[in-house]
N, C-alpha and C positions, 0 to 999 in steps of 0.2 A: 391235311391230316398227318399226324405224327407217324413217323416210320414204323414204330413199334405196333401201333394199331393197325396200319395198312397191311404189315406182313402177317400179323395175327389173323386179320379178317380174310386172308387168301388161304387160310387153313393150315399154315406151316407150323402152328403150335399156339399155345396160350400166349398171352402177353408176357407172362414170366419166362416162358420158354424163349421167346423172341429176344427179350432182354438179355438172356444168357448168351445167345448167338452174337449179340453185339458185343458183349464182354469178351467172347472168345475170338473176335475178329473175323468172324465167318461172313459177315456182311460188308461187301466192298461196293465200289463204283466200277464202271466198265474198265477202267485203267488198272484195277487192282488195289486202289487205295482204301484203307479201312474207313468205313463209315460209322458215325455216331448217331445215337437215337434222335438227337435234336438237329441233324443235318437237314438241309432242304435239297433234295435230289429228285429229278424226274423219274417216274416209274421204270421207264424203259432203260435207264442207266443204272438201276440197282442190280447187284448179283449176290446170290446166296450160294456159298461154297463154289463160285465161279460161274454159276449158271443164272440166266436171266429169270425174273420172277414170272409166275403165271400172269395171264391178262388181268387187268384190274376189274372192278365191278362193271357189269355191262357184257360179260362173257356170253357168248352163244356158241354152242357146238352141235354137231350132228353125229349121231351114233348109229352104227349098224347092229341093232339089238338081235342077239341071237334068240331062238327059242329057249325057254327054261329059265329066264330071268324076269323078275318083276320090277315095275316102275315104282318102287318104294324105298323109303330109308329104313324102315323096320319090317323085316320079313325073316322067318326062320330059314328060308332057302336062299337061293342066289338072287342078287339084286343088280340093277344096271350100274349102280355105284362101284361094284366089284370090278368093272371093266375100265375105270377111270383111275388116275392117281388118288390114293387114299385121302389126300388133303382136300380133294374137290368136294367131299361131302361135309367138309368142316368149314367151307366158306361162309362168310357173312357179307351180304345177303345170301340166302341158301340157293344153290343151284338146283333148280327144279325141272322135272319133265314137263314139256309142253304138250298137254294131253297125255294119254297113256296108251300103251300096247300091252294086251294081257300076257300072261306067262307063256301061252302057247303060240303067240303071233311074233313074227320076226320083222325086221326091216328098219325103216327110217324113223329115228326118234330125235326130236330137237330138245335141247335143255338150255336153259338160261337162268341167270340170276338178276335179270332185268324184269321186274314185275309189270311195268307198262307194255313192254314188248311182248310178254307172255300173253297178256289180255288182249292186245291187239291181234295176235295170231289166231287165238282161240275164239275171238268174238264172232257171233253169227254174221255180223255186218261185214266181215272180212270176205266170207264166202270162199276161203281157199279151198281149191280141190284137193282131195286127198285120194290117191289112187292105190287100190288094193289088188293083189293077185290071189286068188283062191282056188285050191284044188278041192274038188267035190266028190262026195261019196256016190253020187248017182248022176247019170246023164241029165243035162238040162232038158225041159220039156219043149222049150221054144217060146213060151209066152212070158218068160221071166223079165225080159228087157222091157217090155210094154208095162208090166206091173210096176217095176222099179221107177220107170220114167214118168208114171202117171201123177205122182204127187199125192196119191191118195191111199198108199199102203199104210196101214195102221198096225204097229207092233203091240203085242201083248203088254199090258199095263201102262201103255202110252195114252196120252190125251189129245194129241195132235198128230196128224199124219206126217210121214217123212217127206222131206223136200225131194224133188225129183232126183234120180240117180241114173247115170249111164252105165250100161252093161255092155261089154264085148266079150265075145266067146269064140276064140279061134279053134277050140276043141270042146268036144261034148261035156267033158268033166273039168274044164278049166275056165275060169272066168275073171276078167279085169273089170273091176268096179270102181267108178269115180264118184265120190261123195263130196257135198259141201257143207255137211254138218258132222257132228261126232258124238252120237248118242252111245250109251252103254252097250258094248259088244254089238254094235250095230250091224256089221257085215254078217256075222254069224246068225243073228236073230232075223235079218232079211231073208237069207236062204232057208232058215227053218221055217219061215212064214209061207214059203212056197214048196215045202215039203222035201227040202234037201238038207244036207249036213256038210259043213265045212271040215275037211279033214287037215287042211294045212292053210295058213294065211300069212300073207307077206305084204307089208306096206312099202311100195317103191317110190312114191312121190308125194310131196307136200308142196302145193303151189308149184312154182318152177324149179324147185330143188329136187334132185334125185340122188340116189346113192352112188351112181356111176360105178367107179372101181373101188369103192371103199369096202374092204373085206369084212366079213362077219365078225363082230367083237371089237372092231377098230372105230375110232372117232377122230374127228378134226374140228378145230375151231372155224367159226364163220367170220368173214370180214363184211365190210359195208357193201361190197359188190354182190356177195352172196345173198344178203338180205334184200337187196334190189331184186334179184332173180327170184327169190321166194315169193315176194308179193306181186311180181310181174306175172307170174304163172296163174 
């Protein structure tokens, strides 16, 4: 791929913008030598204003999404792309959320521009466990765990019952729920189906990946080892 197209696809600007960067001598190699648009240079050796380029296509990152942000590119309010470098939303292929967290849910969100990887993660065949922590409006009755684990719970407007889910409840109004599917507002609708209301919801794990010490609003890229951990969990 030509350098102009490569850099433009990373969201640094249009091809016209990137061509101007070459003319201005802003694009160099690791030694500081000016590069030209037709040079053949490894991605990791390219510098823009002295800084390495963002990862190439195949980028995967994890974001600790705060409450109040939507997983959308077009929304009048705050969106998860506001938490990333502005150029990330201009990448081609598009950097997309892997599944979604609604505006009022915080926690682990994966994003990638690798379409095959995205489908592999969200595929029902993957059965990747997703762990949510919920603060509830009322005490649990005690039978919710059996209902969620039964594989027979039918949500309103759904045509098939939910897959069995595991419920842990260390406190009467706190629940940790492990799912292997991802239906629309599933956790909130599950608790509504048993007469309760979720006041706060947080996703803390997907597969073998957890947020660990990643602060709210922060993100980091994932490497091959991270992906192994993801699918191992």
